[in-house]
ROVO-941986 format. One record per residue: residue number from 1; chain; x, z, y of N, C-alpha, C in turn. Coordinates in nm, 3 decimals. Last residue first. Layout:
<nodes>
- NUM/A/X/Z/Y/X/Z/Y/X/Z/Y .
...
</nodes>
This chain:
<nodes>
- 88/A/-0.228/1.015/2.336/-0.170/1.053/2.207/-0.100/1.187/2.221 .
- 87/A/-0.547/1.010/2.509/-0.402/0.994/2.502/-0.352/1.047/2.369 .
- 86/A/-0.839/0.902/2.682/-0.771/0.947/2.561/-0.622/0.921/2.571 .
- 85/A/-1.094/1.001/2.918/-0.980/0.921/2.876/-0.910/0.985/2.759 .
- 84/A/-1.376/0.975/3.129/-1.313/1.034/3.012/-1.203/0.941/2.964 .
- 83/A/-1.591/1.046/3.405/-1.481/0.973/3.344/-1.432/1.049/3.221 .
- 82/A/-1.853/1.000/3.641/-1.805/1.064/3.519/-1.691/0.980/3.464 .
- 81/A/-1.938/1.045/3.966/-1.866/0.954/3.878/-1.813/1.037/3.761 .
- 80/A/-2.207/1.072/4.197/-2.128/1.130/4.089/-2.061/1.018/4.010 .
- 79/A/-2.177/0.938/4.532/-2.241/0.946/4.400/-2.147/1.016/4.302 .
- 78/A/-2.211/0.774/4.842/-2.174/0.897/4.771/-2.251/0.910/4.640 .
- 77/A/-2.171/0.420/4.803/-2.242/0.534/4.863/-2.209/0.657/4.781 .
- 76/A/-1.975/0.267/4.682/-2.045/0.213/4.799/-2.125/0.318/4.874 .
- 75/A/-1.678/0.459/4.596/-1.808/0.400/4.566/-1.875/0.353/4.696 .
- 74/A/-1.349/0.488/4.459/-1.441/0.495/4.573/-1.568/0.421/4.535 .
- 73/A/-1.079/0.644/4.290/-1.212/0.584/4.285/-1.278/0.594/4.422 .
- 72/A/-0.766/0.623/4.132/-0.840/0.654/4.254/-0.970/0.575/4.254 .
- 71/A/-0.566/0.780/3.879/-0.650/0.670/3.928/-0.727/0.718/4.049 .
- 70/A/-0.274/0.834/3.677/-0.370/0.875/3.779/-0.454/0.754/3.816 .
- 69/A/-0.146/0.722/3.471/-0.128/0.866/3.486/-0.215/0.923/3.597 .
- 68/A/-0.252/0.478/3.232/-0.237/0.523/3.371/-0.221/0.674/3.373 .
- 67/A/-0.276/0.184/3.030/-0.233/0.322/3.049/-0.218/0.355/3.197 .
- 66/A/-0.577/0.016/2.985/-0.444/0.008/3.045/-0.398/0.150/3.069 .
- 65/A/-0.851/-0.038/2.927/-0.750/-0.016/2.823/-0.611/-0.045/2.875 .
- 64/A/-1.151/0.076/3.030/-1.024/0.028/3.084/-0.916/0.064/2.983 .
- 63/A/-1.504/0.030/3.034/-1.382/0.064/2.961/-1.259/0.001/3.026 .
- 62/A/-1.764/0.168/3.208/-1.665/0.061/3.217/-1.540/0.104/3.141 .
- 61/A/-2.096/0.237/3.167/-1.962/0.281/3.125/-1.870/0.161/3.129 .
- 60/A/-2.313/0.217/3.442/-2.255/0.148/3.328/-2.120/0.210/3.294 .
- 59/A/-2.417/0.280/3.696/-2.490/0.318/3.575/-2.444/0.243/3.451 .
- 58/A/-2.263/0.015/3.883/-2.340/0.140/3.876/-2.407/0.156/3.740 .
- 57/A/-1.945/-0.130/3.800/-2.089/-0.143/3.824/-2.160/-0.008/3.805 .
- 56/A/-1.644/-0.144/3.941/-1.720/-0.052/3.857/-1.868/-0.067/3.888 .
- 55/A/-1.358/-0.356/3.960/-1.498/-0.331/3.996/-1.564/-0.240/3.893 .
- 54/A/-1.039/-0.262/4.040/-1.125/-0.300/3.928/-1.267/-0.260/3.967 .
- 53/A/-0.784/-0.368/4.264/-0.907/-0.294/4.241/-0.983/-0.351/4.121 .
- 52/A/-0.441/-0.321/4.335/-0.545/-0.404/4.272/-0.664/-0.317/4.239 .
- 51/A/-0.243/-0.159/4.411/-0.339/-0.193/4.516/-0.452/-0.280/4.462 .
- 50/A/-0.119/0.111/4.209/-0.155/-0.029/4.227/-0.252/-0.047/4.344 .
- 49/A/-0.039/0.358/4.131/-0.015/0.322/4.271/-0.049/0.176/4.300 .
- 48/A/-0.296/0.421/3.901/-0.165/0.464/3.950/-0.148/0.425/4.096 .
- 47/A/-0.558/0.191/3.961/-0.479/0.267/3.864/-0.341/0.296/3.920 .
- 46/A/-0.860/0.208/4.138/-0.722/0.162/4.140/-0.645/0.252/4.043 .
- 45/A/-1.202/0.108/4.123/-1.097/0.201/4.083/-0.962/0.131/4.097 .
- 44/A/-1.518/0.090/4.297/-1.394/0.031/4.248/-1.298/0.143/4.210 .
- 43/A/-1.881/0.070/4.264/-1.756/0.114/4.323/-1.638/0.038/4.269 .
- 42/A/-2.229/0.151/4.264/-2.122/0.051/4.253/-1.996/0.104/4.321 .
- 41/A/-2.311/0.478/4.138/-2.324/0.374/4.241/-2.210/0.274/4.219 .
- 40/A/-2.245/0.644/3.936/-2.388/0.635/3.966/-2.416/0.532/4.076 .
- 39/A/-1.989/0.535/3.705/-2.033/0.573/3.841/-2.185/0.559/3.856 .
- 38/A/-1.795/0.603/3.452/-1.939/0.582/3.469/-1.981/0.628/3.610 .
- 37/A/-1.517/0.493/3.265/-1.566/0.544/3.394/-1.713/0.506/3.409 .
- 36/A/-1.267/0.550/3.026/-1.405/0.509/3.050/-1.451/0.572/3.181 .
- 35/A/-0.949/0.456/2.904/-1.027/0.524/3.007/-1.167/0.465/3.013 .
- 34/A/-0.650/0.502/2.718/-0.781/0.438/2.731/-0.864/0.523/2.827 .
- 33/A/-0.426/0.644/2.772/-0.408/0.514/2.708/-0.537/0.433/2.714 .
- 32/A/-0.309/0.853/3.035/-0.418/0.804/2.951/-0.385/0.667/2.896 .
- 31/A/-0.081/1.105/3.063/-0.099/0.961/3.082/-0.202/0.911/2.983 .
- 30/A/-0.267/1.414/3.118/-0.155/1.336/3.064/-0.181/1.189/3.092 .
- 29/A/-0.476/1.522/3.266/-0.377/1.613/3.208/-0.253/1.541/3.156 .
- 28/A/-0.539/1.308/3.559/-0.568/1.365/3.427/-0.452/1.452/3.376 .
- 27/A/-0.614/1.305/3.876/-0.490/1.318/3.799/-0.522/1.386/3.666 .
- 26/A/-0.770/1.103/4.111/-0.792/1.187/3.993/-0.661/1.187/3.914 .
- 25/A/-0.841/1.054/4.456/-0.747/1.048/4.345/-0.784/1.148/4.235 .
- 24/A/-1.067/0.858/4.624/-1.042/0.994/4.581/-0.956/0.987/4.455 .
- 23/A/-1.126/0.646/4.900/-1.063/0.665/4.769/-1.035/0.813/4.744 .
- 22/A/-1.449/0.673/5.051/-1.302/0.678/5.063/-1.244/0.701/4.924 .
- 21/A/-1.711/0.701/4.995/-1.668/0.567/5.035/-1.518/0.561/5.064 .
- 20/A/-1.694/0.929/4.714/-1.743/0.887/4.846/-1.695/0.744/4.874 .
- 19/A/-1.783/1.125/4.423/-1.707/1.021/4.492/-1.774/0.983/4.624 .
- 18/A/-1.749/1.400/4.273/-1.847/1.352/4.371/-1.770/1.252/4.457 .
- 17/A/-1.650/1.371/3.930/-1.620/1.392/4.071/-1.738/1.346/4.154 .
- 16/A/-1.586/1.501/3.613/-1.685/1.442/3.702/-1.640/1.471/3.844 .
- 15/A/-1.394/1.445/3.309/-1.437/1.515/3.428/-1.544/1.441/3.504 .
- 14/A/-1.147/1.477/3.047/-1.272/1.424/3.102/-1.308/1.503/3.227 .
- 13/A/-0.914/1.393/2.795/-0.944/1.466/2.917/-1.070/1.402/2.974 .
- 12/A/-0.790/1.426/2.457/-0.864/1.361/2.564/-0.876/1.453/2.685 .
- 11/A/-0.624/1.340/2.155/-0.639/1.429/2.270/-0.713/1.354/2.379 .
- 10/A/-0.586/1.151/1.963/-0.645/1.276/1.922/-0.655/1.379/2.034 .
- 9/A/-0.603/0.839/1.886/-0.596/0.912/2.011/-0.665/1.046/1.987 .
- 8/A/-0.420/0.699/1.626/-0.534/0.781/1.664/-0.508/0.850/1.797 .
- 7/A/-0.231/0.542/1.512/-0.272/0.507/1.649/-0.394/0.587/1.692 .
- 6/A/0.034/0.554/1.308/-0.082/0.633/1.345/-0.116/0.602/1.491 .
- 5/A/0.130/0.248/1.150/0.153/0.352/1.250/0.024/0.427/1.279 .
- 4/A/0.116/0.202/0.795/0.080/0.164/0.932/0.107/0.280/1.026 .
- 3/A/0.240/0.069/0.496/0.238/0.183/0.586/0.204/0.133/0.726 .
- 2/A/0.064/-0.086/0.222/0.149/-0.091/0.342/0.132/0.034/0.428 .
- 1/A/0.085/0.000/-0.117/0.000/0.000/0.000/0.090/0.000/0.125 .
</nodes>
């Protein structure tokens, strides 16, 4: 039987922020390998120090499979944003 690498993400971090129309930085416990974000209003996220924005549609879990040690979120109108991410 072939041997495969263990790719289980057995640790996670999660939270909720009250996002606004200004970018708000979130610093998870460790560098995330996968991230899900659920905003109650349309918004955008920037990963780490990137200036590139990823669109976040309202009331939808958006998966992001790029590692990041922090991210910044802003929304079109003040709203709760839930997030959860996994790391090894």
